[in-house]
N, C-alpha and C positions, 0 to 999 in steps of 0.2 A: 839292629843297627843303632849305634849310640849317637849322641847329639852331634859329634863332629864328623860323622859319616853321612849325615843327611845330604851332603853335597854330591854323593855318588849317583843321585838321581837328577834329572833335569839338565840344564845347561850350565856347565862350570868351566868353560874356556876362560883363560886368564883375562882376555879382553872384556868378557862380560862383567867381571868383577870391577874392572876399571870403569867401564861405561856406567854401571849402576851406582858406583861410588860418586862419580862425577855428576850424574843427573840428580842424585839425592842431595848433594851439596848445593847445586844450583837452585834446586827447588826449595831447600831450607833457607837459603839467602833471600830469595824472593818472598817467601811466606813470612819470614821473620821481619822483613822490612814493612810488610803490610800490617802485621799484628802490633808492632811497636810504633807505627805512625801516630797513634793518638797521644803518645807520651808528652809531647810539648803542651798539648791542650789540657791534659791531666795536671801537668805541673802548674800551668797558669791558673787553673781553677782551684787547686789545692793550696799551693804556696807560690804566689806570683813571683817572688824573687828567684825561685829555682828556674823559671822560664828564661830569665835574663842570664843566669849562670849557664844554662844549657846552650843558649845561642852564642854566648861568649866562648864556651869551650869548643864549639864547632868552628868558630872563626879562628881560634888559635891553632887549628890543625891544617890551615891553608898550605897547600903543597907548592913546591917550587915549579917552575915551568917544565923542567926536565921530568920531575915526578908526575906532573899532570899528563905529560906526553906518554910516559910509561903506563899510566893508569888507563889511558885510552887504548893503547895497544893490548893491554891485559884484557880489557873488556871485549875488544873486537875478536881477539884470538879465542877467548872463552866462548863467545857467541858462535864462532866458526866451529869450535870443537863440539859444541852441543848439536849444531846442525849436522856435522859429519857423523855423529853417533846415530841420530835418527835416520840418516841416509843409509848407514851400514845395516840398520835393522830392517830396512825396506828392500834392500837389493841382495843379490846372491853372486857367488862366483868371484871373479877378479875385481869387479866393481866394489864388492863388499870388502875385499882385502885392502883396496886402495882407500876406501872411506875410513876403515879402521885405522890405517896408518896416519891419515890426515887428522883424525880425532886425537891420536896420541900426541902428534906434533903440536896441535893446537893447545892441548892441556899443558904440555911442558912449557910452551911459550907464555901461556897465561900465568902459570905459577911463578915462573922466573921473573917476568916483568912486574908481577904483583909484589914480590919480595923486594925487587929493586926500587919500585915506586914508594913502598912503605918507608924506606930509609931516608927518603927526601921529604917525607910528610912530617907534619908536626906531631907532638906528643898526644896520643889518643887517651892517655890515662885520665886526663881531666874530664873527658866525656863520660868515661866509665864511672868516675867518682860522682858526677852529677846524676847519672842514671841511678846509681845506688841511693842517693839522697831522695830522688823522686819515688823510688820503690819504698823507701823508709817512711815517706810522708803519705803515700797512698796505697792501700791494699789492692786497689784495682790495678795500679801500675805493676805491683808485685805479681798479681795473678797473670797479667798479660805477658810479663817476662817469662814466667814459668811455662806458659802456653806455647812459647816459641820452640820449646823442645819437642813435644809430641807432634806438632805440625810438620817437623822435619822428617817424620816417619812416613808421611803420606806417599811421597814419591818412592821411597824405599819399598814400601808394601806393594805398590803397583808393579815396580820392577821385579820384585821377588816372584810374582805370579807371571808377568808377561815376558820377562827376559830370562830369568833363571828357570822359569816353568816349574816352580815348587810351591808347596802350600805355605801359608803364613804360619801354620802350626810348626812346620819343620824349622822355622827360624827361631821359634821360642822354646821348643822342647822336643825330646825324642819320645815322649809319652803319647798316648792316644789323643789327649787333649790337655790344654793348659791347666796346671794344678794349682788353683787359687789357694787352697789350704797351706801349701808350702810357702807361698808368698807371705801370707799372714803369719805363719810360724817364724819366718826370718825377721819380719818387722818386730814382733813381740820379743823375740829372743834378743834382738839387738838393743832394744830399750832396757831389758833386764840386765844385760852385760854392761852396757854403758852406765846405767844408773848405779850398779854395784861398784864399778871402777871409780865413778865420780865421788860416791860416798866414802869409799876407802881412801882415795887420794886426798880428799879434803880432811878426813880425820887424821891422816898421817902427816899433814902439813905439806904435801907435795904440790898441791895447787891451792889457790885462794879463791873461794867462791863468794860472790856477793848476791844477796837476795834483792832483786829489783822489780818483782812483780808489782804492777800498778793497775791491772785490770784495763778498762777502757778498750783501746784499740787492740789489746793483746788477744782478745777473744776472736776478733775479725781475722787477725793475722794467723792465729792458730787454726781457724777453720780453712782459710785459704791454703795454708801449709799442708794440712791433712788431705785436702782435696786435690791439690795440683802438684805438690812435690813428688808424690809417687809416680806421676807421669814423667816428670823430669828425670827421675832416677831410672825409670823403666827405659826411657829413650837411650840413655847412656849405656845401659846394660845391653839392650838389643843391638846397638851399633857396635860397641867395642867388644864385649864378651860374646855377643852373638854373631853378627854379620861378619865382622873382621876376623874373629877367631876361626869361624868356619871356613872363610875364604883362604886365610893364610895357612891353616892346617891342611887344606886340600892342595894348595899350590906348593907348599914347602915340605909336605909329608912328615911334619914334626910338630905336634901340638905344643911342646914346651918352648920351642923357638917362637911359635905364634903367640903364646902367652906373654913372653918377654917383650915382643914387638908391640903388641896392643897395650901392654901396661905402660910402656914408654910413651905411646901415642896418647893414652889417657892422662898421663902426667903432663904432657905438653899442652893438652887442652886447658889446663888450669894455670898456665903461666901468667895469665892476666888477672888472676884473683888478687885481692888486696894483700893477703899474707905473702904471696909470691913476690909482689912488687916491694913489699917491706923487706923480705928476705934478700932480694937483689941489692937493696940499698944498704943493708947491714952486713952483707957478705955471708949470709946463712942460707942462700937459695938452695944449694944441693941438699941440705938437711931438711928444709921445708918441703921440697918437691919429692923427697924420698918417701914421705908418707903417702902421697898420691900413687907412687909406683907400687908400694906394698899393698895399698888398698886394691888397686887394679889386679895385681897378681893373685891376691887372696880371693877375689871374686872369680877369677879364672879357675882356681882350685874348686871353689864351690860349684861352679857350673859343671866341671869334670866329675865331681862326686855325685852331683844331683842329676846329671844327664839332662839338664835344662836350665833355663834362666830364672825360674820362679823364685827360688830361695835367694839368689843373688839380688834380684830386684827388691825383695822384701828387706834384705839387709841394708841395701843402698838407701832405700826410702826411709827405713827406720833410723839410720845414721843421720840423714839430712833433717828429718822431722825432729829428731831429738835435739839437734843443734838449734833449729829455728824456734822450737817451742819451749823446751826444758832448760837447756844450758847453752847459750850462745857465747861467743868470745869477741873480744875487741877487734875491730877492723874485719869483721866477717863479711863474706860475700852475700850472706843472707841477712839483710838489714831489718830484722824483725824484733819486736819486743818479746823477750823471753822471761821465764821465771827466775833464772839465775844467770849471772854473768861471770866469766872467768877470764884471766889474762892468757896471753899467747906466748909460750916459750918453745922455740924450735926443737931443742933437744928433748925436753920433757914430752912434747907433743908427739915427736917421732917414736919415742920409746913406748908411750901409751898406745899409739896407733898399732904398733907391732904386737903388743900384748893383747889388746882387745881383738884384733883380727885373728891372732893365734888361737885364742879361746873359742871364737866363733867357728873357725874352721874345724877345730878339734870336736866341738859339740856336733856339728853337722856330720862329720866323719862317723862319730859314734851313733848318731841318730839314723844314719843311712846304712850302717853296718859295713862300711868299707867297700872295696871293689866287688866282693862276693855278692853283696846285696844288689849292687848295680847290675851285675850279670843276671841275677834272678829276675830283676824288674824288666830287663830287656827281653826275657823269654816270655813274660806274661803280658807285656804291653804291645799292642799293635803299633808298628812304626807309623809315625805321623805322616810320613810321605805318602802313605796309602790312604790317608783320610781325606775326606772331601773338604 
């Protein structure tokens, strides 16, 4: 049984996927708010003017009366949808069918009113900008931001066991157990390929690299990056290349359509990144965002080749850690002091992204021996769905 067939066991009714996705999102919002609550105090203790900037940014997003009303409706309908989901899980028969229907209506109303209310709210980019400055001033704030990602998996993992009735291993890999060596292989391989491309591009004059290493806080941020960025990368891989890919492949019966959908969703997740906002202002947004789509689709290919998320997590973590520690770029979403700094050019960045990803996919294809090797591995590995 390959990775995308893990959903043939347990509960895979379409409503269960909607319910788990919604509960995981609600849980992530709540836990994220708890983890980021200390940010104003950290800002005040680290760089007092940032606290004033943070409060001013919040004030600038004051909603209109209509927007506030829509937000209230969104909150209440979301609460009702969550309650209906728990009710559907507790009852059977016609009552369960009714509760499921109410949960879907509640989710749709919540999403629709949330979108409408956001149109009447102020610009939230100022808040994100200040949060980025706080993370750049405090390694603790940066660590807390990165921790908001893995905490979002808590509800997903519980739902994987209780609602889908499948093992956590089946969400991560089709092998008997999680293959840590493949994660490490992906991490190291990514640093080698990115390092080689960076040296070659600088030597050919394609990019300009500035040496900015200054020690000091660099070592703290480097340690935080190595410790916590892998959890951030793993979360995105588990959610998009794992849970959503498995679910859409099961429901649509076509993994390639699922790959395209989840890659677009992964791309949309990064629309609030600084480079995306800059691309929207300069008219290069489609080019900027294409890099995220290609990255997402390449990771889907890696998961397909590898029959699991391990290598994709390693590549994703390696890519983000390389940017945070070795060579960052201007207006990066990772406000860390790095060894080198380079500029951002949408066209060059998109081309280099495709080239780097193509090399990585080709190497993994060669390392795994193609589909024949995957078939042999499935014969020798005990399916993870049978594991405790």
